[in-house]
C-alpha positions, 0 to 999 in steps of 0.5 A: 118490603119486597127484596127487588124493591129495596134493591132498586131503591138502593141502586138508584141512591148510590147511582150504581144504576147509572154507572151500570147504564153508562157502561152498557151504553159505552159497550154498544156505542158504536151500534147506537151512533153507527160505525161511521160516527163512532170516530167522531164522537165520545161519551163524556158522562151520563149525568142525572139521565142526560148523556153528555157527548163530545163531538170532533167538530161543530159539523159533527156536533150538528149532526149529532144534534139532528139525531138526538131523538134516534140516539136517546131511543136506541139507548133506551131500547138497549137498556130496556127502560125509558132511562136517558131523557136527553143529550147534552153536548160538552 
């Protein structure tokens, strides 16, 4: 078996890949949502390919809801793979 295939399996089984992706998204979250939105939203967690966010108010939640597809697309572009499948609000 190829070592890269084995490594990929281990990363997925231990959720290390999810933790690495969360770290990458967290570091670049201002670029993803924009600096105007950044103070009003925070990342709660990454759970089974779903990015969980918390908005400062219902108005910001509505705004982020409208931007869900764009946020997912920007995250996946940053990660270099279609990893994030959904966004949920806490």
